[in-house]
N, C-alpha and C positions, 0 to 999 in steps of 0.2 A: 505494497500500500504506501503510495508516492506522501510524502511527507507534504504539510500545509507551509508553504514558502508566503515571508512576509516582507515587504519593502518598507524601507525606513527613511523617507526623505526629507529634505528641508530646501530653504532657501538659504543657505549658510553663506555669510560672508567674511566670517574669522573663527578660528576656534577657538568656543570658548563654554562657557557653562551649558548651554541647549546640546551645542556637539557634543558634551562627555556624559549628558543625561542620555544620549541618541546611543552611545556606545554600551551605557549601563543596560538600556533595554535591551538591546542588542545579545549583550550577554545573557540576561537574563532569559531571552525568548529560547536560545538556543539550546540553553541547558535544560529548559522543558521539551525539547523535541522539536521545533520550529525549526525549519531552514530559513537564514534571514539573508537578506540584500541590504545593503547597507549602502544608500546612494543618493549624497548632497551631489546641490548641484557644484559646478568646477570654482575653486578660488584660490588665492595666492596659499595658503597653509593647507592644502590638501594632502599635502605630503606628512604633515605632524597631525592629523586626523588618523590617514591612514598607520601610522606609527603607532599609536593608541590602542589598533586593532589586535597587536601582535600574542599569539597564544590564542587568540579567539577564533572559534570556528567558524566565521563571518564571512559570506561574499562581500568583496567592497567592490564597488565603480562610482561612476558620476551618473548622475539624471539632471541635464542641464537645459531644463523648459525654457523655450525660449518665453520672456516674461511680456505674456499679455494682460496679467491683473496688476503687476508691479509695476510696471510705466505705461504713461498714457502713449507716447508714442512708437508708433507701430506697431502697434496693438493687435489691428487686425490679420495683418500677415504674418505676426508673432503665434495669432489664435490657428491660423491656417495651417503653418509650416509644424504647429506643436501637436492636431489632429493627425498631419499626415505622418510623421516622423515619429513621435515619441509615444501616441498610442498606441501603433507597433510594436513599440521596443517593448513597453508593459506585455503586451501578448506574448512575446517572445519567452521573457522572463518566467512567464507562466505564475507570476503570484496571485497570490488568494485575498491578501488584505494589503493595502495601503496606507501606510501611518505616515500622514506630512505632520513635521515640526511648526508653528508658527510663529515666525520672532518677532512679526511687527503687525500692524493690520491687515495687510494682504499679502505680504512676504510670504509665498506657498500658496497661494491659492491658484496658481497657472497649475502646478502639480497636482493639486485634489481635483483640478476640471478636468483635467486630461485621464487623471484614475477612474471617473464618474465616467465619462464618453466613455471609456473602454469597458466599461460593466462590471471593476474590480469594487467592490466595498472598502471603504475609506472612512478611517476613526482621525483625530487630529486633537493635536496639543498645544495650547498657551502659552508660550515660554516669555511672556512680558505683559507689561498693563496697555493694552493698544490705544493710542488715543481716538476721540469720536471723532467722524469724519461723515460728510455728507457724498453719498458716492453717484455718480452719473447714471443716468437711465441705463448706457451701454453696461456700465462695472456693473448694477443691481442684478440684470437679467444676468450676465456670467456666474455671479457671487448666487444667485438661485439657485442655477445648474450645477454649480460644483458641491453646494450645500445640500444638495437634493441624493447624492450618497450615503450621507454620513449613517453609520452605526453611531458613533459616540463622540464624546470633546470632553477630556480632559483639563484643567488649568495645574500651575505648579505653586498657583496662593490663592486664598480667597478674594484679592484683591484683581489678579488675573481673570480668575472668575467673573468676577462683577464686569470686568471693562470688556470681556470678552461678550458676555449677554447682552450687554447695554448694543453692541455694536450688529451682533449676526442675530438674535434673538428673530426679527422678523424675516431671518430666512431658513430657518430648522423647522424641520418636522416636527408634530408633535410627538411624535417615539423616540425622538432624539436625545439619547441619554446624555446627561450634562453631569458633569462634576468636578469636583477640586480635590486631586491627590498631592498635597504638599509634597515639594523636595526631602528627603531625608540626610538622616548624616548615618553611618556608620560609627556606632558609637564604640566600637571594639578597638578601631582606627584610631579615631580622633578620640586622644584623653591626654589626661596633663601628664607632662614626661620630664622628671628633673635632668633624665639622660639626654631628650634629645635638646632640652633647654639650652644644658651647658654644652653639648658636641656646637652649638649653632655659635652660640656665643662665644667660644673658644675661636672659633675658624672665624671671626670678624672684630677677636680682640675687642668685644664689647664686656667692660667691667661690670661685676653682679650689683652695683648700685646704680649702674645707669638704665634707665628707661628707656624701651624699645616700642614704638609705633610700628607694628606691620600691616602692609597694605599688599594682598594679595591679588593680582587683576590681569585682564587682559589690556595692555599698553595702549588705549585706541579712544579715540575722541567721547564714546558712551560713558567710558570710565573716569574720564577728567581727572588724568593724572595729573597734568602742568598746576590744575589747583590744588591738586594734593602737595606739590613741592612750595605753594605758594601758602598752603593754610600753615604748612610743617614750617618753612622760617619765622612765620610770626612768632611760633609756640616757641623756637628754641633761643628766642631773646628776652622769653618768661622764667625758663628753667634750664639749668644745666644739667649734660651729661644725659642728652636727649637724643637717640638713635631713631633711625627710621629704615626698614629692611624693605624694600620693593624687590615681590616673589611675581614674577612674571617677562614674556613680552609682547614686542606688538610694533604697529606702524610708527610708536610715537618714540620708541625708547631711546633715538638719538635726539631727539628734542629734548626730552628728560635731561639725558647726562649733560648737555649744554645748558639751560635753564638753571641744573643745580650746580652748574658750575659760574652761572654769570649772578649766582644768590649767595654768592661765596657758603656753600653748604658741605663742600668739602668729605671731609668721613664722616662726618655727621648721617649722611646718606649713602647704602648700600643696595646695592642692584644685583641681586640674586640670582638675576636670569631666572631660565625656566623651572621648573624644581617638578621631579617625575612623582614624588612622594609627598603633597603639601602636609601629610600627617605628621612631618618632622619637624617644622618649621614653626607648625602654631604654638606649638609649648614655648618658644622663646621668645613669644610675645607678649608684650603686658597689657598693650590696647591692639584690637584691631580699627581699621579706619578704610572705609568707603565711600568716595561720594560721587557715587555713578546719576547718570539721568536722570537712568529711569533702569529699574528692575523689576521682573515677576514675583522672582525669590530669591535673592542672592545668594547663590550655593557659598560662596568662600563665608559670609556672613552666617 
């Protein structure tokens, strides 16, 4: 008997919390006996995404549906291309269910529409607090078509749930299951650890009496890392022995390093880069600071 095949896809632009959630779900479904195809659209950090799948029995590919819902320009041509090319591709994959991870109001709806048009049942998840928007008639018609194949929707927090319903309730069938399933934390991994605390502090020559502010994030505009440095530069004027550890990488890393130098922060700011197991760094922090413009449910917090 053929195993059920599930496609996990998204309109990803960077590797972050939503993408980690995709990997966790892929691992869970694979362990439960499903065949899993994880296929986001192609983006700059796609190799980092793929590297995190090492050791998992998960097929990896890309599913870059031309954006007829996410972008206005060229929407009609992109819709035609999607129906001709990507609907056939879904059928070749022989998937029984498509899960689309939604990271913004319309980001992911093109893939959802293609799956519904191919006659494949869909579920979706909301990973951010969507801003309320007024859709033009053309978009409303396509959203109704995309949502007609929904089996259910979950959101990663109550706030994301409420925002999703406010925007999409008019398009959902009465029997669509809508739930909030908050992000979870593995409390066997993320625990206080004097050993981890001391190891990291030794590595960066941080004294026991110094106060450490930690910031774990993708270094991109959404997380406002440059503002983080401005806040920190004000804080060190009021307290001695203050250090900032920035964990993560991203497109703003070079600007951050330059700004830290311009602000005269010197050795007070430590750029730790990408850390494969963040459970080893949290115990070294006294405070964690996250200044995102928007979050559905910040995994790092």
